[in-house]
N, C-alpha and C positions, 0 to 999 in steps of 0.2 A: 277536719283540716283538709286543705287542698293538697293534692299531690305535688311534690316539688320536683324540679328537674334542673339539669345543667346542660347548656347548649353552647357550642363554640361558634362564634360569629366572626366574620371579617370586620375589622374596624374601619370606620370612615377616615378619609383624610382629615387631619386636624384642621379645624376652622382657622387656627392662627396661620396656617400656611397660605391662606387666601388673603390675609389682611396685612396692612402696613405695621411697622414695628413700634408705633407710639403706644405707651402704656395707657390703658383705659382709665386706670386710677388717676393718672395725672390729668387726663382729659376731664374727668369728673371734678378733680380738685380745682382746675382752672375755672370751671363753671361756678363752683361755690365761691371762688374769690371774686368773680364778676358780679354776683347777685346777692351774696349772703353775709360777707364779712363786715358790712356796716353794723350789723347787730351781733355778729358772732366772731369777733376778732379775739386774739389771744390776750389783749390787754384788758378788755372788759366784756367777756362772753356772756350774752344774755342767757339766762337759765343754766349757766355753767357749760354751755355747748360752744366749744372752740372749733371753728371751721377754718381758721387761718393757719394754725399750727406753728411750730417752732423749728428752727433749723436754718442753716446757711444756704441751702439749695432748695429748689422747687421739689426735688425728689424727697429730701429729708422732711420738708414741711408736709408734703402729701402723705408720707408714711405716718407722721404724727397725727394728722387728721384721721387717717385710716384707723389708728388705734383708739381714737376718741369716739368713733361711730359704729364700727363693724362689730356686731354681737355685743353691743353695750346697751343696757336698759336705759330708756329715756327718763329724764327727770320728772316728766309729767306722770303723776300717780295713776291716772286713768289708763294711759297707754301702757304703762308698765304692768298694771294688773291684767291687761288683755294679752300679755305675753309678747308685746311688740319689742323690737330693738330699734335703735336709731336706723341701723341697716341690718336687716335680717337676710343673709345670703340666700338667693333664690326666690324670695317671696316679697315682692313690692308691697302687697297688701298688709304685710306684717312689719313693714319698715316705716317707722314713725316719720323719719325725715322725708321720705318720698310721699307719704300721705299728706304732709303739710304743703309740699310744693306742687302736688298733683293738679289740683284745681281743674278737674274735668277731663284731663287726658285719659285717665283710666276710669271709665264710667261705673265700674263695679265697686269703686271705693267712694262711698258717700262721705262728704265732709263739708259742713256748712260753715263758712268763714265767720268768725266772731262768736258763734254760739256753740261750737263744738267743745266737748269736754277735753278734747285733745289740745286745746290752747290756741286755735286759730291758724290761719294759713300763713305760709312764708313764701316770699318776702311780704311785709305789710303792703296793703293796697296803695299806699302813698309812694312806694318805691318801685323801681323797674322790675317787671316780672320776668320769669324765665320763659323762653320761647318753647314751643312744642318740641323742637329739635333738641334743645338742652334738657328738657324734662325726659325725653325719650332716651337720651344718652345715659342718664342716671338710672332710668328703669332697666335698660338693657344690661348695664353693668351689674345691677342687682340680680337680674334673671340669670346671668351667666355665673353667678356665685360670688360676686363682689370680690374678685381677687386683688391682692396688692400689686402683683407684678403681671406683666404680659398684656397683650392686646386681645381682647375678646369681642370688640365691636368696631366696625369700620364706620367712622363718622359720615363717610360719603354716602353709604347706602341709606342711612337715616335721613340725611339731607335730601337725597333723591326721592324718598317716599313722601316727605312732607312738602317739598317745594317743586317737584317735577312731575312724578308719574305714580303716585300712590294707588294701590289696588287693595280693596278690603276683602277679606274672606267672608265678612258679615256686613254687606252694604247697608242693611236695614238696622244695624246696631246689634248688640249682643242679645241673645235670648234671655227672657226674664227668668229670674231665679225662683225656686219653689217658695211659696208663701211661708211665713213664720209658723213653725210647728209641723210643716210637711217635710222639711229637709233642708238642704243647703246646696250651694253651687261651688264648684271647683273650676278654676280657670288655668289653662296652660298656655303660656305665651304672653305677648306676641314675640315672634322672631321674624326676621325679614329675609326674603329670597330675591336674588337678582333676576332680571328677565331671562327667559329661556335661551339656552345656548351659551350662557356665561357661567363661570365657576360660581357655585353657591346657588344655582337655580333649583336644586333638589337637596333638601336637608331632612334628616331624621334625627330627632332628639329624644332623650330620656330625661326624666326629672323625678327625683325623690320628693315625696309630698307627705309631710306629717299632718295628721288630723287631730292632734290633741286639743286644739282650740275648738273644733267643731264637735268632737266626740268626748264629752266628759265621762261617759260610761259606755259599756257594751251596747250595741244597737243592731237591729236587723234592717237590711236594705231590700226593699221589695220592688224597686224600680230604678233604673239608671238610664237617663235620657242623655245620649251622647250626641252633641251638636258639633259637627265639623264642616268646614267649607267645601265647595265642589272641587277644589284643587287638592284635597287631602287624599292620600293613597290609603292610609289606614290609621286607626287609633286603637291602642291596646292599653288595658289597665292590669297591672300586676300588683301583688302585695308581697312584702317581705315576711319571712318566717317570724322575725322578731325585730325589735328596735336595735338589738345588739348587732345583728347582721346589717341592718340599714345604716348603722353608724359607719360601716366600712365604705360607704358610697358618698361622694362629694355632693354638696348642695348645688343647686342651680342646674341649668341646661347643660347636658353633656352629650357627646357624640359617640359614646360607647355603651354597650349593654352590660348588665350585671345579672347573670342568671344562675347564681349559686344561692340556695336557700330562699327561693322566691317562687310564688305560685301565680296562676292566672285567674283574673276575675272576669274579664270580658274582652272581646276583640271584634271590631267591625271595620268594614271598608267604606261605609258611607254613613251619613247621619242616621242614627238608629235609636228609637225609644224602646228600651229593653224593659218591658213590664212583665215581671215574673208571674207565673200562675198563682192564684189565690191558695194560700197555705204553704207557700215556699218563700224563701228569702236567703240572701247572702248574710252570713254572720260576720260582723265587723267588731273586733274588740276595741276597747277605748284607746289602746296604744298602737293601733294599726298604722303602718306606714305604707303608702302606695308608691308604685313606680309607674309613672305615666310615660307613654311612648307615642309621639306624634310624628307623622311622616307627610310632608307636603312637597308637591312638585309645582313650580311656576310654569304654566303653559303659555303665558303671555310673552311675546317677543319684545315688548316695549315697556311694560310696567313692573314696578317693584311691588312684590306681594307681602302683605302683613298676614302671617299665619297664626291662627288662634284656634283653641278648642275649649268648649264649655261642657261641663258635666253637671247635670242636675241630679242630685242624689236624694231619693225619697226614702224616708226611714219610718220605722215603727218600733215599739218597745220589744225588748227581748222576750221570748216566750210566746209571741203572737203567732209565728209560723209553726206549722207542724213538722216541716222538713227543711233541711238545709240544701240550697242549690249549690252544686259544686261544678267546677270547670276544669277541663283538661286541655292542654295545648299539646298536640301530637305532631311531632316534627320528623320529617325524613330529610336530614341534611346531607345525605350521601348522593344526591342527584348530580348527574353530569349530562348536559344537553348539547349534543354536537350540532354544529351549524351546517348540516348537509341538506336542510330543507325537507327531511323525512320526518314522519311522526315518530316521536319517542315516547314510550309508555313507562312510567315509573310506578312501582307497586310496593306497598309497605303493609305489614301485618301488625296490628295492635292487639295484644292478648295479655295485657297486664292482669294480675290477679286481683281485680276489683270486686269479684263476686257478682251478684245480680245488681244491675243498674237500670234505671228507668230514664231513657233519653228524652230530653225536651228540645234541645237545639243542636243542629249540625251545620258547620260551615267549612268550606274549603278555601284555600288561598294560593294563588300563583302570581307570577309577574307577567311581563308582556308576551312571552312566548307560549304561555299556557293556552291550550285549546279545549280542555275539558277537565272536570274533577268529579269522580264518582266514589261512593262509599257503599260497601256491601257488608252484609252479615257474614261472619265466619262461623260455621257450625261443623263440629267434629272434624276440624282441620281442613275443611274445604270451603270454597267460596259459595255463598248462598244468595239470598234475596238482595236486590238493589234497593237501598233505602235513601239515597241522596244522589241528585244529579245537578251539578252547578250550572248546567246549560239550560235548565228548565226554570220557569217562573216559580219562585218560592222554594226552589230546590226539590220539587216533587218529581219523582222518577217517571219515565215513560211518557214525556210530553210529545205532542205531535210534531212540533217544529223546534227542536233544540237549537239554541244560539248562545254560545259561551262568550261572556264579556268579563275579562279578568279584572276590570276596574269595578264591576258591580256583581261580584259573586254572591248569590243570595244565602241567607240563613234559612234553614228549614226548621219550622217549629212543629213539634209533634204533640198534639192534644187529642186524645189522651196520650200519655207517654208510651214510648216504645221500649219494652223490656228486652234487655240483652244480658247474657251471662258472660262475664270476662274471666277466663282462666287460660290454661296452656293451649287447649284445643279450640276455644271459642272466643269470640270478640268481634272485631271488624277488620276489613281490608279496605284501605283507601288507595285510589289509583288516580294519577294525574297524567295527562297527555300534553305534549309540547311539540311545536314545530319551530325550530330556530332558523330563521332566514337572515340572521344578523351577520356581522363581519367576523365573529369569533365564537368558539364554544363558551358555554357558561356553566358555572357551578352554583351551589347554594350560596346566597349572600343577601345583604340587606337592601342594596340600592336597586332601582328599577333596571339597571344594566345587568344585574345578577338574576337568578331565578330562585323560586321558593316552592316548597311543597309542605304546607302546614294545614292541619285540620283542628277545629275547635269542637269539643263536645261539652254540652251542659246537661247535667243529670242530677237525679236524687237517688237515694238508696232504698227508699220506701215511699209508697203512695198514700199511706194512711193520712187522712186529714187534708188532702189536696182536693180542691174543688175547681172545676172548669165552668166557664160561663154557660156552656152548652154541653149536654152529654153526648152530642154527636161530634165525631171527629171533624175538625176544620181543615184536615190535610187536603181534601179534595175540592175545596171551594174553587169554582171555575172563574177564571178571569181571562177573557179572550185577548186583552191587550198584551198579555205576556207572550203571545205568539208573534207579535210585530218584530220584524228584523230591520236593522239599519246597516247598510253596507255600501261601499267599503268604509271602514272606520279604522284608521284615519282615511280621509278623502282628500282628493286634490282639486278636481273641477266640479264633481257632483256626487251626491249620496242618494241612494234609493231607500225609501221607506216602504218595505213590503208589508201590506196590511191585509190580513185575511178578510174575505167577504163578510164573515160572521161578525166582525167588529162593527161594521156599519160606518156611519158618518163620524168623522173626528175633526178636531181642531189641532193644529200643530204650531207651537211657538218656539222660537229660538232666542236664547239669551246669551249675552257675553258674560265674562266673569265678574263684571261689575253689577250684575243683576238687571241690566238694561235689556229691554225687548229689542231684538234686531229684526226679526221677521215674525209675521203672524199670517197663518193661512187658515181660513175658516171653511167649514162645510165640505171637507174632502171626502169624496165617495170612492175615488179610484183605489184599486188594490195596489197600485204602485205610484207613490208620489215621489217625484224627483226634485231634490233640493239642489238648485244651481248655486255654485259658489259666488258668482258675480264679483262684487267688490269686497267680499269678506276677507279679512286679513288672516294670516296663519295664526294658529293658537287653538285654545280649547273653548268650546261652546256647550251650553246646556240646552237639550231639547225637552219639551214637555208635550205630551199627547193626551187629549181629553176626549172621551167618547160621549154619546148622548146621555148615558146614564150617570155621568159625572165621575167615572173612574179615571184615574190618572196614571200615566207611565212617564218616567223621566230617565234621562241618561246623558252621558257625555259624548260629544262629537268632536273629534280632532280634525283640524284642517292643516295640511302640510304646505 
């Protein structure tokens, strides 16, 4: 079992404080009246589904329809057998009504009109169809838990995305799911962020996600491919101790964490394909309930961002792996960073009585004022060997040109594993440094305006049966591109790409957040390439550097 923990976090401003007072359920009800009551009125409801409702007021009729559809099994026997509800709070893919009106809005829900066992699409092709804005309003209502009362979606932000200035996190479409028999795909989102500088341009959500449909029995997970867009700050996968504890948490997107009786599966800051060493796996029971955590920041000053995350989960039968991969989230939430412009060093000792552990992965995490993250062995009560440096490529210590980028803090993979004994006198010491040049001091918190000091450890308790692709340690694989520095970042008028001579010739490409190429520079030999801003607008860009050997380096570049 994973170690469990309790953490106190500051809650976000309620999303409803940013939105108008119109009930989202009434918005959804009005869409249904416009497009669906020809077939689903209360006088002659097709398939027994009444979407008109009874009552003397709109509110009363909307509540009656709510009672007819939310958490109600559909009349279609195939859909009911799949565990669908007309509306399954938090899960559009399990909501029969949304599946039938979807018609391509959500590409991960296959539904062939007329031939599906689910009974065909709605409305019939001979009638007026729902617009994408109307379908999105219904999807968003479901994603936010399908509440009867209150406003959880602003129609204006949906309209802006579809009719004015939509920005995709995945401009080339969603990543393909594992093939049948390999595993399955989980999707979180979408949710929408206003342009930079406006309320709601940075959002972090959690979502309880049951897997009883995908996991009819216990399973081993040997690979988790986490796909997030370039504007994502992080993605974390937790799991609840039990369904009983998970039942204490609301369905749908929520803006508050729940960290009682919950463990960590994985945490990343950028798209990461987490392929576990042969002979190891996460153990997922058939009643496992995940808690997903997505954090996006919209860096565009003009566009509305659709934030999404996709998880490709690759599985194998239980008993295949020799060892269980475990994960620890180690948090120092007592940090205080003064805004005096001086370097502040925060240090924390982790010496839980785990016994002997064999470390596979280490990663640190800070926010914008972070300038470094290091992890040391602790032996006989004193600081020992440096085993992780977040300012070095791949987290390998003692690099020649350290350069810390809080948005791309690396994971260090240790193959073979690094043995560490955890008890009162032994374990690890993690250390983060900060320089706060902002307008106010900061404490530990969730948003990018706060700070964090968080470390992730992935480990096994025995190495028997574990096989690596090569018996030689891969920790010291040399990649000269990791020595490239880009500064200042954020930039105003120009940025300097400092390229060591040993790198040789490179090509540099600059992309906007739509994935479009903005600049291409080929055959660069200079050890300092200067990128002039020119007509580039403020916002976030992605740079990609490729050398003659085909090695790639990418990162984010902010323009103020």
